LUMTI-215385 format. One record per residue (C-alpha): x, y, z. Coordinates in steps of 0.05 Angstrom, whole numbers, padded with zeros to 5 digits, always signed. Each point is the difference from the previous one (the first is absolute). Layout:
XYZ...
***
This chain:
+00000+00000+00000+00025+00070-00016+00027+00040+00060-00001+00070-00029-00042+00047+00042-00052+00048-00030-00022+00042+00058-00071+00029-00008-00004+00075+00003-00037+00034+00056-00071+00018-00019-00029+00070+00005-00074-00016-00002-00060+00045-00007-00034-00042+00053+00006-00064+00040-00053-00053+00014+00003-00051+00055-00039-00064-00012-00026-00026+00066-00030-00070+00007-00035-00018+00065-00041-00053+00034-00064+00036-00020+00013+00035-00066+00050+00042-00037+00017+00074-00002+00041+00046-00045+00038+00054+00036+00017+00058-00046+00058+00045+00018+00030+00062-00031+00070+00003-00031+00031+00022+00066-00035-00057+00038-00029+00049+00051-00075-00003-00012-00042-00063-00009-00070-00017-00023-00035-00067+00011-00039-00031-00057-00043-00059+00021-00021-00047+00025+00003-00048-00059-00029-00070+00014-00024+00020+00069-00007-00059+00046+00042-00047-00043+00070-00023+00015+00050+00032-00048+00068-00032+00006+00038+00041-00052-00012+00059-00046+00049+00013-00057+00008+00052-00055+00027-00023-00067+00065+00040-00007+00000-00011-00074-00061+00043-00013-00008+00039+00065-00076-00010-00002-00021-00072+00009-00013-00025+00070-00006-00072+00024-00031-00018+00067+00005-00068+00032-00064-00009+00040-00037-00052+00039-00074+00016-00004-00060-00030+00035-00037-00017-00064+00055-00011-00052+00052-00031+00045+00074+00012-00016+00008+00040-00064+00035+00057-00035-00031+00066-00021+00027+00045-00055-00008+00074-00012+00025+00037-00062-00022+00069+00024+00039+00004+00065-00054-00028+00044-00062+00036-00025-00029-00065-00025+00019-00073+00012-00013-00066-00036+00013-00069+00027+00049-00045-00037-00035-00044-00050+00041-00060+00024+00031+00012+00070+00057-00043+00026-00023-00071+00013+00036-00066+00008-00007-00053-00053-00055-00050+00013+00025-00061+00036-00004-00068-00035-00060-00041+00017+00007-00033+00068+00052+00049+00024-00009+00060+00046+00014+00067-00033+00018+00068+00028-00040+00064-00001+00027+00071+00002-00018+00031+00067+00028+00069-00017+00041+00035-00053+00056+00029+00042+00054+00032-00043-00002+00036-00067+00062+00015-00042+00002+00033-00068+00044-00031-00053+00061+00033-00032-00004+00065-00040+00003-00036-00066-00061-00044+00014-00057+00048+00006-00054-00049+00018+00038-00047+00047-00018-00006+00074+00015-00051+00053-00042-00018+00061+00018-00040+00062-00055-00033+00042-00017-00035+00064+00008-00059+00001+00064+00007-00038-00010+00007-00075+00029+00041-00057-00042+00027-00057+00013+00043-00061-00042+00046-00043+00021+00022-00070-00059+00045-00014+00007+00053+00055-00035-00039+00054-00063-00019-00037+00014-00075+00000+00048-00041+00043+00033-00067-00011+00037-00044+00051+00074-00015-00007+00001-00077+00004+00074-00002+00014-00015+00031+00068-00072-00018+00016+00002-00073-00021+00073-00019+00011+00000-00058+00051+00064+00024+00035-00024+00072+00007-00067-00024+00024+00035-00042+00054+00040+00061+00022-00063+00042+00005-00026-00044+00056-00074-00002+00015-00051+00056+00006+00004-00007+00075+00074+00018-00001+00033+00067-00011-00018+00070+00018-00064+00029+00031-00056+00005-00051+00033-00057-00039+00065-00014-00037+00018+00048-00056+00040+00008-00063+00027+00071+00000+00058+00045-00019-00005-00013-00075+00062+00031-00031+00010+00011-00075+00071+00017-00021-00006+00066-00038+00057-00022-00047-00027-00069-00015-00074-00017-00002+00016-00074+00006+00034+00009+00067-00051-00006+00056+00002-00010+00075-00052-00009+00055-00005-00017+00073-00047-00049+00034-00021+00004+00073+00016-00055+00013+00039-00033-00055+00061+00042-00013+00027+00043-00057-00003-00025-00072+00031+00025-00065-00014-00012-00074+00045+00019-00059-00048-00023-00055-00064+00039+00012-00029-00047+00052+00009-00066-00036+00049-00027+00052+00019+00022+00070+00058-00008+00048+00003+00015+00074+00040+00059+00025+00006-00012+00075+00075-00007+00012+00022+00039+00061-00071+00010+00028-00014-00025+00070-00062-00036+00025-00033-00007+00068+00043-00040+00048-00015-00074-00004-00019-00002-00073+00042-00023-00060+00030+00060-00036+00006-00042-00064-00076-00010-00006-00034+00059-00035-00065-00013+00038+00031+00029+00063+00024+00065-00034-00045+00060+00011+00020+00061-00042-00043+00061+00020+00019+00049-00056+00050+00001-00056+00021+00063-00038+00045+00011-00061+00040+00065-00004-00023+00041-00060+00069+00032-00005+00036-00066+00002-00043-00061-00017+00058-00046+00020-00014+00018+00073-00060-00025+00040-00022+00011+00071-00044-00045+00042-00039+00008+00065-00008-00070+00027-00031-00037+00058+00072-00010+00024+00033+00067-00015+00019+00051-00053+00041-00024-00060+00035+00025-00062+00018-00038-00064+00051+00024-00051-00001-00036-00067+00029-00041-00032+00005-00028+00070-00055-00046+00027+00013+00007+00075-00040+00049+00041+00039+00038+00053-00034+00019+00065+00009+00075+00009-00049+00008+00057+00048-00022+00054+00023+00072+00006-00070+00022+00021-00008+00017+00074-00007-00065+00039-00061+00026+00039-00035+00012-00067+00024-00059-00041-00004-00008-00075-00068-00032-00010-00057+00036-00035-00041-00004-00063+00009+00060-00048+00064+00017-00038+00010+00063-00042+00060+00016-00045+00025+00067-00025-00017+00011-00073+00069+00028-00018+00049-00026+00053+00009-00074+00010+00034+00011+00067-00063+00029+00032-00060-00038+00025-00051+00005+00057-00037-00050+00044-00053+00004+00054+00018-00048+00057-00052-00034+00042+00001-00036+00067+00015-00072-00016+00013-00024+00071-00035-00059+00033-00071-00001-00028+00014+00047-00058-00047+00057+00020+00013+00033-00068+00003+00070+00029+00052+00055-00001+00055-00020+00049-00016+00030+00067-00059+00038-00029+00050+00049-00032-00008-00004-00075+00060+00018-00043+00028-00011-00070+00072-00022-00003+00043+00018-00060+00069-00018-00026+00041+00043-00048+00057-00050-00006-00034-00064-00023-00011-00025+00071+00065+00013+00036-00035+00049+00047-00073+00020+00013-00031+00065+00024-00065+00007+00040-00047+00048-00036-00058+00018+00045-00008+00075+00006-00075+00015-00003-00022-00071+00018-00033-00011+00068+00054-00006+00054-00037-00053+00039-00063-00043+00006-00009-00009-00075-00012-00074-00009-00011-00003-00075+00041-00034-00054+00010+00002-00075-00017-00056-00049+00047-00023-00055-00031+00042-00055-00017+00061+00042+00065+00038-00005+00025+00033-00064+00042+00055-00031-00009+00050-00056+00053+00019-00051+00005+00074+00017+00062+00036+00027+00006-00006+00058-00037-00067+00002-00067-00001+00035-00017-00058+00045-00070-00023+00019-00023-00048+00055-00071-00026+00009-00014-00034+00066-00047-00050+00031-00036+00057+00035-00023+00033-00065+00050+00056+00001+00044+00022-00059+00066+00032+00017+00046+00038-00049+00071+00026-00001+00023+00050-00053+00074-00008+00020+00016-00073-00004-00024-00016+00070+00031+00056+00040-00068+00029+00021-00070-00031-00002-00071+00027+00000-00067-00034-00001-00037+00018-00064-00062-00044+00008-00037-00029+00059-00060-00044+00016+00007-00045-00061-00011-00075+00007+00061-00044+00013+00049+00016-00056+00025-00059-00040+00040+00033-00056+00026+00068-00022+00029+00018-00068+00025+00067-00025-00009+00027-00071+00031+00064-00027-00042+00031-00055+00023+00052-00051
***
């Protein structure tokens, strides 16, 4: 794979839109170019679970929403007018029908949406619970399963059963498309490990070297690996970061061994969390939101003192970034898709929490302010800069 870097230029947008997916609907939060004033648009799909809301970066207009509705079940909605109107996918993601006499699987929720590369205008990928990978080649109107993932006996074994895995069910997430090579794909499964394809999803190999597992389990068995979030650096696609059930990791290609970079986090905080965000123009910079992973895994901010931690040297050191956050008695946390960054200069960071609050920083985490309150529990946040 080529190693030359092409660093994206900082954007100077006319406006910014945050796409907020929650337990009971979705909202669009419109901001001005300076990211100082905000206007809520919504709710969309009020009362329905929305796992992810994504803007197609290739046209800057089409929105896809992964929803679990009371009457339609798990499905995907599509808007070509930036959310004014929505239409359900004609053929949502669904597992292939099981052979007669065998028990099949049913999609419980569409969890993760990922647009394809710039050169493939209609391509989208979707990850589901239970673990499944699906692709659309018509902009999200119809979806087809990828048999090399969904029906492969070895991968199915590593997925475990629907009773295993994370709360609300096991998930396929963190779908990564190499911007230089549309055939190069990665994803994470919770549980089930990290997997990579070099041929557009026809075949897959595991990518778990160097990752740890919970004490007492076999590190060589992908079933016991629980990646929480995987991010590729836009400025250097040969570098990936991962927030894992067992720490924070970095991978530099062509290597295949993940290096744990979270050991330099404060011991009283630890390096366990769910979201991971990378800088759009500097592969040495990334941010995480740690959670309390002690004893019973309360999944709250450590000590009730929420903070983002950032590194500017690829994980050698970390800095606590909490100015503006509550100083105590704030027992919320942040889910794996609910932290994001824009591409402005300086980079804006955004955190949506389990208490329905949306926090923003215009200066790469140095200072924070709450820009929306009283929303349902926030599942995902994405940032889109519009010209």
